[in-house]
C-alpha positions as semicolon CSV with decimal commas, in nm:
position;residue;x (nm);y (nm);z (nm)
1;M;16,216;15,672;3,439
2;P;16,131;15,332;3,563
3;H;15,874;15,240;3,324
4;S;15,847;15,223;2,932
5;T;15,811;15,539;2,754
6;Y;15,693;15,325;2,457
7;N;15,385;15,481;2,264
8;I;15,234;15,662;2,574
9;D;14,997;15,889;2,367
10;K;14,831;15,548;2,239
11;M;14,786;15,403;2,623
12;G;14,455;15,614;2,688
13;S;14,354;15,803;2,957
14;A;14,245;15,830;3,334
15;S;13,977;16,084;3,517
16;V;13,837;16,086;3,877
17;S;13,489;16,231;3,986
18;P;13,434;16,423;4,175
19;M;13,756;16,673;4,183
20;G;13,827;16,951;4,406
21;R;13,916;16,986;4,756
22;F;13,877;16,688;5,067
23;E;13,914;16,728;5,403
24;A;14,223;16,501;5,559
25;G;14,103;16,176;5,677
26;S;13,724;16,241;5,587
27;Y;13,548;15,958;5,423
28;Q;13,444;16,016;5,029
29;E;13,380;15,846;4,713
30;F;13,530;15,843;4,405
31;T;13,473;15,661;4,073
32;V;13,848;15,656;3,836
33;V;13,762;15,569;3,491
34;Y;14,050;15,442;3,261
35;R;13,977;15,451;2,890
36;A;14,171;15,248;2,683
37;G;14,377;15,408;2,426
38;Y;14,461;15,288;2,029
39;F;14,576;14,924;2,172
40;G;14,344;14,845;2,418
41;I;14,433;14,573;2,672
42;D;14,498;14,221;2,533
43;D;14,422;13,941;2,732
44;T;14,581;13,888;3,088
45;G;14,699;14,256;3,055
46;S;14,652;14,475;3,329
47;I;14,641;14,803;3,482
48;K;14,796;14,929;3,817
49;L;14,615;15,229;4,007
50;V;14,879;15,307;4,245
51;H;14,948;15,555;4,585
52;R;15,263;15,670;4,705
53;F;15,431;15,440;4,994
54;A;15,349;15,740;5,310
55;S;15,007;15,792;5,199
56;D;14,739;15,602;5,433
57;M;14,462;15,630;5,284
58;G;14,205;15,319;5,389
59;R;14,300;14,972;5,207
60;P;14,089;14,885;4,982
61;Q;13,857;14,594;5,054
62;F;13,595;14,384;4,840
63;D;13,428;14,186;5,077
64;D;13,186;14,409;5,301
65;P;12,982;14,668;5,080
66;A;12,865;14,798;5,400
67;A;13,209;14,836;5,520
68;A;13,495;15,174;5,503
69;N;13,648;15,164;5,172
70;F;13,440;14,902;4,996
71;T;13,590;14,900;4,618
72;T;13,433;14,782;4,341
73;V;13,631;14,719;3,982
74;E;13,400;14,645;3,620
75;A;13,478;14,664;3,254
76;S;13,256;14,861;3,048
77;N;13,223;14,590;2,792
78;G;13,201;14,278;3,042
79;A;13,549;14,119;3,035
80;I;13,592;13,977;3,352
81;L;13,913;14,121;3,583
82;H;14,110;13,969;3,854
83;V;14,146;14,229;4,144
84;E;14,379;14,223;4,449
85;Y;14,560;14,517;4,616
86;D;14,919;14,513;4,747
87;M;15,099;14,714;4,972
88;K;15,426;14,687;4,784
89;R;15,361;14,590;4,384
90;N;15,541;14,888;4,211
91;I;15,839;15,062;4,234
92;R;15,901;15,290;4,528
93;P;15,755;15,567;4,596
94;W;15,432;15,459;4,424
95;D;15,437;15,093;4,595
96;K;15,040;15,074;4,690
97;T;14,896;14,937;4,415
98;L;14,509;14,832;4,321
99;Y;14,612;14,567;4,077
100;I;14,342;14,509;3,798
101;K;14,399;14,218;3,567
102;V;14,205;14,129;3,243
103;V;14,165;13,738;3,311
104;R;13,895;13,639;3,018
105;G;13,860;13,882;2,723
106;F;14,012;14,230;2,618
107;L;13,933;14,596;2,563
108;R;13,919;14,766;2,259
109;Q;14,018;15,147;2,198
110;G;13,716;15,347;2,382
111;D;13,644;15,030;2,650
112;E;13,663;15,116;3,018
113;I;13,781;14,996;3,312
114;I;13,548;15,200;3,612
115;V;13,681;15,206;4,000
116;R;13,478;15,293;4,288
117;F;13,686;15,383;4,565
118;G;13,452;15,400;4,870
119;D;13,139;15,245;4,663
120;R;12,848;15,410;4,867
121;R;12,542;15,199;4,670
122;Q;12,548;14,934;4,884
123;G;12,622;15,119;5,234
124;S;12,971;15,185;5,296
125;P;13,032;15,540;5,442
126;G;13,334;15,574;5,156
127;I;13,717;15,537;5,118
128;R;13,888;15,736;5,443
129;L;14,108;16,001;5,263
130;Q;14,499;16,018;5,349
131;T;14,521;16,195;5,705
132;F;14,766;16,436;5,558
133;C;14,778;16,719;5,310
134;E;14,859;16,723;4,959
135;E;14,772;16,945;4,710
136;T;14,790;16,745;4,437
137;F;14,692;16,363;4,506
138;E;14,727;16,106;4,235
139;F;14,495;15,804;4,142
140;R;14,847;15,738;3,916
141;V;14,759;15,479;3,647
142;L;14,969;15,271;3,494
143;V;14,906;15,039;3,162
144;D;14,994;14,703;3,044
145;A;14,886;14,705;2,711
146;F;15,066;14,423;2,535
147;A;15,007;14,159;2,863
148;T;15,449;14,168;2,897
149;Y;15,423;14,304;3,261
150;N;15,612;14,604;3,148
151;Y;15,402;14,901;3,221
152;V;15,380;15,282;3,063
153;E;15,266;15,578;3,309
154;L;14,971;15,765;3,148
155;P;15,141;16,126;3,050
156;E;14,813;16,293;3,247
157;Q;14,693;16,143;3,579
158;P;14,403;16,236;3,783
159;T;14,433;16,461;4,092
160;I;14,268;16,597;4,410
161;A;14,374;16,847;4,657
162;I;14,396;16,709;5,023
163;I;14,339;16,991;5,262
164;P;14,320;17,006;5,674
165;G;13,980;17,015;5,850
166;P;13,895;17,281;6,129
167;P;14,107;17,292;6,449
168;T;14,060;17,073;6,756
169;L;14,409;17,124;6,916
170;F;14,575;17,460;6,934
171;K;14,959;17,519;6,999
172;A;15,181;17,787;7,151
173;I;15,539;17,749;7,064
174;L;15,813;17,960;7,265
175;P;16,186;17,951;7,252
176;T;16,338;17,734;7,499
177;E;16,563;17,947;7,621
178;R;16,697;18,347;7,566
179;S;16,912;18,619;7,696
180;L;16,709;18,930;7,881
181;G;16,655;19,215;7,673
182;T;16,646;18,987;7,315
183;A;16,339;18,948;7,131
184;F;16,176;18,669;7,077
185;A;15,840;18,554;6,908
186;L;15,523;18,337;7,028
187;C;15,390;18,172;6,758
188;M;15,066;17,976;6,763
189;K;14,823;17,753;6,545
190;G;14,552;17,515;6,549
191;E;14,530;17,142;6,436
192;D;14,293;16,949;6,296
193;H;14,269;16,607;6,482
194;W;14,549;16,444;6,247
195;G;14,767;16,698;6,286
196;N;14,761;16,875;6,032
197;P;14,793;17,302;6,051
198;S;14,462;17,437;5,989
199;D;14,354;17,740;5,808
200;L;14,016;17,717;5,897
201;C;14,063;17,885;6,273
202;D;13,846;18,183;6,315
203;Q;13,866;18,216;6,702
204;T;13,984;18,471;6,918
205;F;14,146;18,394;7,259
206;K;14,311;18,558;7,602
207;V;14,667;18,548;7,665
208;V;14,789;18,465;7,990
209;A;15,148;18,509;8,090
210;N;15,282;18,383;8,437
211;M;15,518;18,708;8,398
212;T;15,529;19,036;8,284
213;V;15,648;19,036;7,895
214;A;15,693;19,340;7,691
215;G;15,493;19,371;7,364
216;L;15,237;19,080;7,457
217;P;14,881;19,157;7,297
218;D;14,598;19,059;7,548
219;A;14,447;18,887;7,284
220;I;14,532;18,704;6,950
221;T;14,283;18,647;6,700
222;F;14,323;18,387;6,439
223;A;14,263;18,470;6,084
224;K;14,060;18,246;5,868
225;G;14,291;18,136;5,587
226;A;14,591;18,151;5,793
227;F;14,763;17,878;5,924
228;A;14,971;18,071;6,233
229;A;14,926;18,364;6,441
230;I;15,246;18,499;6,565
231;A;15,296;18,808;6,840
232;D;15,665;18,885;6,750
233;D;15,931;19,173;6,900
234;L;15,849;19,051;7,241
235;R;16,114;19,112;7,542
236;M;16,184;19,021;7,901
237;Q;16,346;19,214;8,162
238;T;16,314;18,936;8,426
239;T;16,472;18,609;8,486
240;G;16,279;18,313;8,517
241;D;16,070;18,080;8,329
242;L;15,832;18,218;8,077
243;I;15,459;18,011;8,045
244;I;15,223;18,164;7,833
245;E;14,847;18,030;7,802
246;L;14,525;18,085;7,529
247;V;14,222;18,095;7,748
248;D;13,877;18,099;7,548
249;G;13,606;18,308;7,659
250;E;13,469;18,082;7,906
251;G;13,817;18,048;8,141
252;G;13,932;17,723;7,976
253;T;14,302;17,723;7,901
254;V;14,305;17,573;7,533
255;A;14,671;17,624;7,469
256;R;14,966;17,573;7,719
257;S;15,302;17,697;7,581
258;N;15,636;17,533;7,647
259;P;15,852;17,690;7,918
260;C;16,104;17,960;7,787
261;R;16,405;18,049;8,043
262;F;16,546;18,382;8,054
263;S;16,875;18,413;8,193
264;E;17,125;18,738;8,189
265;N;17,395;18,620;7,919
266;A;17,354;18,252;7,864
267;A;17,703;18,099;7,664
268;L;17,504;17,845;7,488
269;L;17,157;17,879;7,346
270;P;16,902;17,602;7,266
271;Y;16,767;17,587;6,877
272;W;16,524;17,299;6,786
273;G;16,553;17,099;6,447
274;D;16,422;16,830;6,256
275;L;16,726;16,685;6,110
276;H;16,610;16,413;5,917
277;G;16,265;16,404;5,663
278;Q;16,210;16,354;5,314
279;S;15,974;16,482;5,035
280;E;15,788;16,379;4,721
281;E;16,092;16,385;4,510
282;T;16,162;16,066;4,691
283;I;15,957;15,855;4,949
284;G;15,754;16,153;5,109
285;T;15,469;16,393;5,049
286;N;15,518;16,770;4,898
287;S;15,832;16,909;4,699
288;A;16,159;16,965;4,914
289;R;16,074;17,347;4,884
290;E;15,727;17,270;5,101
291;F;15,935;17,048;5,304
292;Y;16,141;17,348;5,416
293;E;15,856;17,633;5,420
294;F;15,652;17,358;5,642
295;A;15,944;17,373;5,895
296;R;15,997;17,724;5,904
297;D;15,638;17,814;5,886
298;K;15,416;17,574;6,019
299;A;15,679;17,407;6,264
300;F;15,875;17,698;6,407
301;L;16,177;17,510;6,318
302;D;16,540;17,669;6,428
303;I;16,729;17,370;6,222
304;C;16,603;17,135;5,908
305;V;16,758;16,919;5,725
306;H;16,608;16,716;5,391
307;Q;16,725;16,320;5,397
308;G;16,620;16,125;5,129
309;N;16,721;15,784;5,045
310;D;17,042;15,848;4,884
311;F;16,920;15,602;4,615
312;Q;16,639;15,829;4,480
313;I;16,829;16,108;4,464
314;S;16,943;16,220;4,092
315;N;17,185;16,448;4,030
316;E;16,974;16,685;3,924
317;F;16,772;16,661;4,286
318;W;17,101;16,702;4,459
319;Q;17,140;17,039;4,282
320;H;16,849;17,138;4,358
321;L;16,893;17,049;4,740
322;N;17,191;17,238;4,714
323;E;17,026;17,530;4,601
324;L;16,745;17,522;4,857
325;S;16,945;17,486;5,127
326;A;17,127;17,783;5,073
327;E;16,838;17,967;4,945
328;F;16,642;17,906;5,296
329;T;16,967;17,964;5,540
330;V;16,938;18,285;5,704
331;D;17,186;18,356;6,049
332;D;16,976;18,416;6,337
333;S;16,660;18,303;6,135
334;F;16,660;17,961;6,024
335;I;16,926;17,706;5,927
336;V;16,931;17,409;5,652
337;F;17,241;17,197;5,616
338;P;17,263;16,960;5,269
339;G;17,243;16,655;5,378
340;W;17,133;16,267;5,217
341;E;17,040;15,990;5,392
342;W;17,326;15,682;5,317
343;S;17,035;15,416;5,272
344;G;17,294;15,086;5,238
345;N;17,139;14,780;5,315
346;T;17,114;14,620;5,650
347;G;17,412;14,343;5,587
348;L;17,606;14,644;5,462
349;G;17,564;14,838;5,774
350;G;17,257;14,998;5,748
351;D;17,125;15,401;5,729
352;R;17,331;15,671;5,822
353;N;17,253;16,045;5,759
354;V;17,516;16,256;5,639
355;L;17,507;16,650;5,734
356;H;17,758;16,869;5,500
357;M;17,881;17,184;5,632
358;T;17,849;17,336;5,301
359;E;17,704;17,304;4,960
360;G;17,849;17,191;4,647
361;R;17,960;16,856;4,802
362;P;17,942;16,515;4,634
363;I;17,709;16,249;4,730
364;H;17,841;15,896;4,811
365;R;17,501;15,649;4,743
366;S;17,480;15,330;4,901
367;S;17,377;15,241;4,567
368;H;17,208;15,357;4,224
369;A;16,899;15,148;4,267
370;L;16,627;15,444;4,157
371;V;16,861;15,681;3,967
372;D;16,882;15,562;3,594
373;D;17,179;15,781;3,559
374;L;17,497;15,564;3,614
375;S;17,793;15,819;3,497
376;D;17,887;15,835;3,857
377;L;17,885;15,513;3,947
378;E;18,227;15,530;4,054
379;S;18,150;15,728;4,331
380;D;17,905;15,512;4,525
381;E;17,975;15,317;4,845
382;N;17,785;15,026;4,854
383;S;17,931;14,967;5,220
384;A;17,913;15,179;5,575
385;Q;18,299;15,135;5,589
386;G;18,367;15,250;5,246
387;L;18,122;15,560;5,315
388;F;18,322;15,634;5,575
389;R;18,622;15,617;5,389
390;A;18,474;15,875;5,156
391;L;18,381;16,100;5,370
392;D;18,753;16,101;5,554
393;G;18,828;16,525;5,582
394;E;18,482;16,625;5,488
395;D;18,364;16,899;5,713
396;C;18,047;16,731;5,814
397;T;17,861;16,507;6,102
398;V;17,710;16,146;6,090
399;F;17,452;15,984;6,280
400;A;17,302;15,681;6,254
401;H;16,915;15,575;6,175
402;I;16,697;15,299;6,217
403;G;16,403;15,300;5,960
404;G;16,321;15,025;5,732
405;R;16,679;14,960;5,769
406;Y;16,856;14,946;6,082
407;A;17,257;15,086;6,159
408;D;17,459;14,858;6,249
409;I;17,695;14,993;6,442
410;K;17,889;14,720;6,599
411;M;17,962;14,642;6,227
412;A;18,061;14,959;6,095
413;H;18,163;15,316;6,306
414;D;18,394;15,557;6,262
415;D;18,478;15,780;6,556
416;R;18,554;16,098;6,382
417;L;18,261;16,101;6,201
418;E;17,996;15,924;6,341
419;R;17,908;16,143;6,653
420;S;17,544;16,074;6,733
421;V;17,311;15,782;6,731
422;E;16,886;15,847;6,655
423;V;16,695;15,673;6,924
424;H;16,364;15,819;6,851
425;S;16,217;15,895;6,461
426;A;15,838;15,868;6,336
427;W;15,938;15,473;6,315
428;G;15,979;15,391;6,664
429;T;16,207;15,427;7,006
430;F;16,552;15,277;6,962
431;E;16,720;15,298;7,330
432;W;16,903;14,991;7,177
433;L;17,100;15,166;6,993
434;I;17,242;15,366;7,248
435;N;17,340;15,080;7,411
436;D;17,471;14,888;7,119
437;A;17,762;15,206;7,167
438;F;17,802;15,179;7,507
439;E;17,890;14,855;7,455
440;Q;18,128;14,912;7,209
441;G;18,304;15,206;7,386
442;Y;18,185;15,445;7,116
443;R;18,144;15,804;7,277
444;V;17,815;15,944;7,083
445;G;17,527;16,182;7,192
446;I;17,186;16,125;7,121
447;V;16,947;16,253;6,856
448;S;16,600;16,266;6,789
449;N;16,415;16,287;6,426
450;S;16,159;16,214;6,262
451;D;16,247;16,088;5,918
452;G;15,914;16,232;5,805
453;H;15,740;16,076;5,514
454;K;15,412;16,300;5,504
455;G;15,551;16,633;5,439
456;R;15,550;16,766;5,835
457;P;15,895;16,826;5,930
458;G;15,915;16,916;6,329
459;A;15,571;16,844;6,337
460;S;15,524;16,506;6,238
461;H;15,197;16,332;6,366
462;P;15,236;15,967;6,199
463;G;14,834;15,945;6,119
464;S;14,722;15,615;6,056
465;S;14,999;15,424;5,916
466;K;15,215;15,177;6,042
467;F;15,457;15,417;6,187
468;G;15,431;15,398;6,542
469;S;15,580;15,743;6,700
470;Y;15,513;16,095;6,628
471;G;15,822;16,264;6,534
472;G;16,094;16,345;6,720
473;L;16,303;16,685;6,774
474;T;16,665;16,740;6,847
475;C;16,738;17,056;7,052
476;V;17,115;17,182;6,978
477;L;17,290;17,377;7,201
478;A;17,488;17,597;7,069
479;S;17,717;17,969;7,082
480;G;17,523;18,128;6,774
481;F;17,218;18,076;6,542
482;T;17,464;17,997;6,250
483;R;17,558;17,694;6,012
484;A;17,900;17,707;6,191
485;A;17,806;17,699;6,537
486;L;17,535;17,469;6,505
487;M;17,771;17,234;6,318
488;Q;18,032;17,278;6,626
489;A;17,752;17,200;6,855
490;L;17,650;16,900;6,670
491;K;18,022;16,756;6,655
492;K;18,075;16,797;7,066
493;R;17,737;16,625;7,131
494;H;17,592;16,951;7,317
495;H;17,187;16,863;7,224
496;Y;16,977;16,645;7,332
497;G;16,646;16,454;7,195
498;T;16,286;16,447;7,248
499;T;15,976;16,230;7,138
500;G;15,803;16,605;6,953
501;S;15,823;16,769;7,329
502;R;15,998;17,114;7,386
503;V;16,165;17,066;7,712
504;I;16,439;17,215;7,901
505;L;16,697;16,996;7,978
506;D;17,043;17,084;8,150
507;T;17,249;16,822;8,307
508;G;17,623;16,888;8,409
509;V;17,895;16,750;8,625
510;T;18,097;16,904;8,888
511;F;18,437;16,786;8,980
512;D;18,594;16,762;9,342
513;E;18,972;16,783;9,228
514;G;18,919;16,925;8,834
515;A;18,915;16,706;8,525
516;E;19,045;16,726;8,194
517;L;18,806;16,854;7,944
518;F;18,944;16,721;7,568
519;S;18,852;16,927;7,236
520;E;18,806;16,623;7,039
521;D;18,781;16,267;7,139
522;P;19,130;16,141;7,260
523;N;19,071;15,813;7,082
524;L;19,129;16,052;6,755
525;G;19,494;16,141;6,861
526;D;19,618;16,486;6,857
527;V;19,371;16,661;7,063
528;S;19,361;16,935;7,288
529;S;19,260;16,970;7,644
530;E;19,223;17,212;7,926
531;M;19,145;17,149;8,327
532;V;18,794;17,220;8,424
533;D;18,531;17,204;8,782
534;R;18,253;17,121;8,550
535;A;18,149;16,980;8,185
536;M;17,795;16,988;8,016
537;M;17,628;16,680;7,818
538;G;17,827;16,593;7,542
539;D;18,167;16,678;7,702
540;I;18,479;16,390;7,710
541;L;18,689;16,400;8,017
542;R;18,923;16,216;8,200
543;S;18,934;16,291;8,599
544;G;19,096;16,107;8,917
545;D;18,777;16,163;9,129
546;H;18,591;15,876;9,239
547;S;18,265;16,004;9,239
548;V;18,105;16,298;9,074
549;T;17,839;16,554;9,135
550;F;17,575;16,510;8,901
551;K;17,331;16,825;8,831
552;I;16,981;16,754;8,631
553;D;16,720;17,046;8,556
554;V;16,415;16,981;8,385
555;H;16,120;17,175;8,328
556;G;15,880;17,082;8,028
557;P;15,538;17,142;7,910
558;S;15,396;16,833;8,110
559;P;15,434;16,727;8,458
560;I;15,714;16,489;8,506
561;E;15,645;16,106;8,557
562;R;16,020;16,018;8,626
563;I;16,367;16,044;8,577
564;D;16,602;15,763;8,511
565;I;16,928;15,864;8,565
566;R;17,154;15,667;8,415
567;N;17,587;15,562;8,380
568;G;17,615;15,364;8,053
569;L;17,375;15,028;8,075
570;E;17,341;15,089;8,415
571;T;17,031;15,269;8,568
572;V;17,157;15,438;8,879
573;E;16,833;15,533;8,974
574;I;16,471;15,599;8,924
575;F;16,355;15,964;9,072
576;R;15,970;15,985;9,128
577;P;15,889;16,371;9,209
578;Y;15,625;16,265;9,437
579;D;15,603;16,031;9,695
580;E;15,392;15,742;9,826
581;A;15,146;15,992;10,040
582;E;15,060;16,206;9,684
583;L;14,966;15,893;9,523
584;G;14,547;15,845;9,476
585;R;14,272;15,695;9,251
586;R;14,474;15,731;8,926
587;I;14,675;15,442;8,779
588;R;14,872;15,384;8,423
589;V;14,874;15,104;8,218
590;L;15,153;15,096;7,940
591;W;15,235;14,834;7,690
592;E;15,566;14,919;7,493
593;G;15,859;14,784;7,250
594;S;15,896;14,577;6,946
595;E;15,885;14,273;6,791
596;Y;16,271;14,289;6,686
597;R;16,522;14,544;6,527
598;G;16,398;14,501;6,143
599;R;16,089;14,646;5,938
600;G;15,828;14,355;6,114
601;R;15,892;14,530;6,459
602;E;15,550;14,652;6,454
603;T;15,386;14,495;6,809
604;I;14,990;14,474;6,817
605;W;14,829;14,567;7,175
606;D;14,486;14,526;7,079
607;G;14,300;14,437;7,407
608;Q;14,088;14,538;7,750
609;A;14,115;14,624;8,059
610;A;13,772;14,486;8,331
611;L;13,753;14,583;8,660
612;T;13,603;14,351;8,911
613;G;13,475;14,512;9,220
614;N;13,533;14,826;9,130
615;S;13,479;15,055;8,793
616;F;13,631;15,348;8,587
617;E;13,553;15,674;8,698
618;S;13,756;15,835;8,401
619;F;14,026;15,728;8,133
620;A;14,250;15,963;7,914
621;P;14,482;15,761;7,690
622;I;14,832;15,828;7,624
623;N;14,995;15,815;7,258
624;H;14,708;15,712;7,101
625;Y;14,741;15,939;6,764
626;N;14,526;15,718;6,516
627;V;14,158;15,821;6,626
628;D;14,070;15,582;6,384
629;K;14,136;15,316;6,666
630;K;13,938;15,185;6,938
631;F;13,989;15,337;7,281
632;E;13,645;15,314;7,442
633;L;13,443;15,227;7,789
634;T;13,188;14,939;7,677
635;S;13,093;14,935;8,024
636;P;13,214;15,121;8,380
637;A;13,426;14,848;8,429
638;C;13,573;14,726;8,110
639;L;13,785;14,951;7,874
640;E;13,874;14,829;7,503
641;W;14,144;14,947;7,258
642;E;14,299;14,893;6,930
643;A;14,669;14,980;6,960
644;L;15,051;14,923;6,855
645;T;15,397;15,006;6,919
646;T;15,729;15,002;6,740
647;G;15,953;15,045;7,014
648;G;15,777;15,355;7,194
649;F;15,499;15,348;7,430
650;G;15,165;15,358;7,427
651;G;14,833;15,318;7,737
652;F;14,601;15,462;7,932
653;D;14,579;15,674;8,264
654;A;14,228;15,578;8,444
655;V;14,074;15,729;8,776
656;L;13,897;15,471;8,987
657;A;13,594;15,464;9,187
658;D;13,805;15,337;9,498
659;S;14,149;15,345;9,529
660;S;14,203;14,982;9,675
661;T;13,935;14,753;9,619
662;G;13,860;14,495;9,298
663;T;14,116;14,358;9,069
664;L;14,240;14,469;8,745
665;K;14,221;14,161;8,468
666;I;14,459;14,292;8,127
667;N;14,352;14,059;7,844
668;T;14,602;14,139;7,532
669;A;14,753;13,854;7,284
670;L;15,103;13,856;7,464
671;V;15,021;13,956;7,832
672;N;14,702;13,803;8,008
673;E;14,693;13,874;8,342
674;E;14,514;14,001;8,652
675;I;14,629;14,206;8,980
676;S;14,482;14,358;9,282
677;I;14,408;14,718;9,285
678;A;14,539;14,722;9,606
679;D;14,907;14,617;9,466
680;I;14,927;14,853;9,233
681;V;15,159;15,125;9,383
682;R;15,422;15,392;9,236
683;D;15,624;15,112;9,213
684;E;15,559;14,944;8,857
685;I;15,464;14,620;8,831
686;I;15,591;14,451;8,491
687;F;15,450;14,175;8,255
688;A;15,744;14,092;7,947
689;N;15,683;13,941;7,702
690;G;16,038;13,867;7,494
691;G;16,053;14,107;7,167
692;I;16,289;14,408;7,231
693;D;16,143;14,548;7,570
694;R;15,818;14,403;7,484
695;R;15,578;14,448;7,810
696;I;15,295;14,586;8,006
697;R;15,391;14,814;8,308
698;I;15,145;14,911;8,575
699;F;15,192;15,189;8,812
700;R;15,001;15,412;9,027
701;L;14,993;15,798;9,006
702;P;14,863;16,152;9,207
703;E;14,537;16,220;9,075
704;V;14,682;16,572;9,011
705;N;15,066;16,586;8,926
706;P;15,207;16,936;8,993
707;H;15,561;16,866;8,911
708;F;15,695;17,024;8,583
709;T;16,003;17,098;8,683
710;A;16,265;16,909;8,897
711;S;16,611;17,023;8,989
712;V;16,812;16,655;9,097
713;T;17,179;16,678;9,256
714;R;17,311;16,289;9,319
715;R;17,663;16,196;9,402
716;I;17,761;15,955;9,108
717;D;18,036;15,645;9,217
718;L;18,275;15,628;8,890
719;V;18,420;15,293;8,768
720;D;18,773;15,226;8,682
721;D;18,749;15,024;8,375
722;R;18,516;15,180;8,149
723;D;18,389;15,524;8,035
724;N;18,126;15,651;8,320
725;A;17,844;15,781;8,067
726;L;17,601;15,990;8,271
727;Y;17,291;16,104;8,106
728;V;16,883;16,117;8,189
729;R;16,605;15,973;8,008
730;V;16,307;16,194;8,125
731;T;15,950;16,046;8,058
732;H;15,652;16,307;8,069
733;E;15,295;16,237;8,151
734;D;15,183;16,372;7,825
735;G;15,360;16,014;7,674
736;H;15,716;16,212;7,568
737;F;16,083;16,104;7,624
738;T;16,366;16,302;7,638
739;W;16,734;16,199;7,593
740;S;17,020;16,423;7,756
741;S;17,335;16,322;7,529
742;P;17,549;16,133;7,819
743;I;17,887;16,300;7,974
744;Y;18,166;16,065;7,951
745;I;18,431;16,029;8,194
746;F;18,723;15,817;8,243
747;R;18,995;15,773;8,512
């Protein structure tokens, strides 16, 4: 234990009222009472009342009795208390700390410290609870009875349960591709406005498909008390892209599924995974068992990997994770890899994620910072170079990650092991990481995951914390639904990443004179090869062609805004599926980027958009996940918002009363510009402001964009002096990105 265990039973007790079950994100009032034990609390002694790092409960404030989160603290005996709140004043994961110090007087046994979170006596609406669910949310109390700043955790902690609210959004999820005649399922759920799967659904919807589906019911009823509704043993007999809608009694579509492609006999099939998340045993929420249950039963993932910070993984917990990965792995149903996050300091290489093929492999921690058992200290590898040496010969794969620490792949990289980089997680979007790889000549794929801390792998809503993005997903293109086939696909970079959307994406190259396809990166030495006339994402080839044909096929659940076609660091073309004649009164304003690479990357975009000589007919926010933050029309000509980015983007669409008259003024702390409405066209206007791609972009869109699909074929000239890394980034109108892993061609 990280704290003192001296005379725990004499350190007092704590209680919370009311107890019970409370809706996530709701405003409540709680009274936590600490009753001093035998020792009392000496003059200048203190208590800490702490919450998990992952919790996004409203920050206590002590100045405005009528405002949200107002908190009061008093001692029953009149002792004078010093109170402050600090986001990081205790040992992780219990970082967030209400610190209460006795500065004049002392406490005897039975004296009390009374804390009222969300004190409503003077008009406060209460304190906003964390926005995600937890059966045992703790008001954890630590006691410094002797004024030594050496704390004892109370043996019993007051808890409440945080549960989902009613559904405000419904989702229908299909697989992304299947062969004709094979069984598949339609998985459906309702989510509350903070992204929690809700068990309060009690509705019936008509089921409408664009193709005939054997076994598909005419209607689906969501049963109250259930978190999902599943229609299984469905089958298709005709090829094409299936889409299913849920329709309410008034004829409105409440959910539109992702597309599912049916083909005669696909050699590779797509499987969706979140390869990176944490539970309460490290810095997340809810148990590791609940982590996998959520991924399988509520996010409807195919693949999941627990990736706890290694310096918090005890030997006992590592054994438990191995037991869970073996238990939850069922071929053709759900696959788990045993894994861990090597969490080295940034100056020693930064974060890496390790996925093992089999259980029982050793863990090489970056440190024992929060592991008290030092008996295996010699197994630590403090640097990324040391990690790669220790993993030599292991059947595993590694990808570079950016979280609190960022992976410095220029400092350390191993072609044998580090097959991919993670360009998106709940921490943000980090395309600079793949650019680092291109600059160094590495041949890596692209993954996107969550690193979620809120117990929702595969559906990682950011809530109201400083996590700036919805968690990503990785789509693995594999020859079978087994751990071995998926590992082979990961090593071959046969995968693509999204920011959370399930998209059909196929990229391929055809050669005029054929090309040599390598079984492994030829930089590794003795590898085999074969002659081919085509290649898929992730492949590495040598060709004598001066140019190749690059084919892109996309079908998403949202219309396509643009496709960036890239060759390494160069953007070859920006393809838009609509032309100037389709544009109308709809404009799009986006803010994006980050301050820098480290923890303080958050960029604040609070501001307003004001029209002169025109007005807003309607608007729709983009990537506005924190519903507590303002986003509203304050007049017909003025829109105001509170927003932040951590590498990704947010913004809004606005339909103007007139398509061409007046001016638009954007006012933020970083960008303050005025634009003529007539000058807003299909090509974007960019206002940059330093940082990493920190900027505002403004452009025009069709009022209705029907282009959910795009098939693009381009001739790409190859350069001689470096790899040609051909890949795409697809931007969807709903605010999601999709990245293909590059095809690497050298001459």
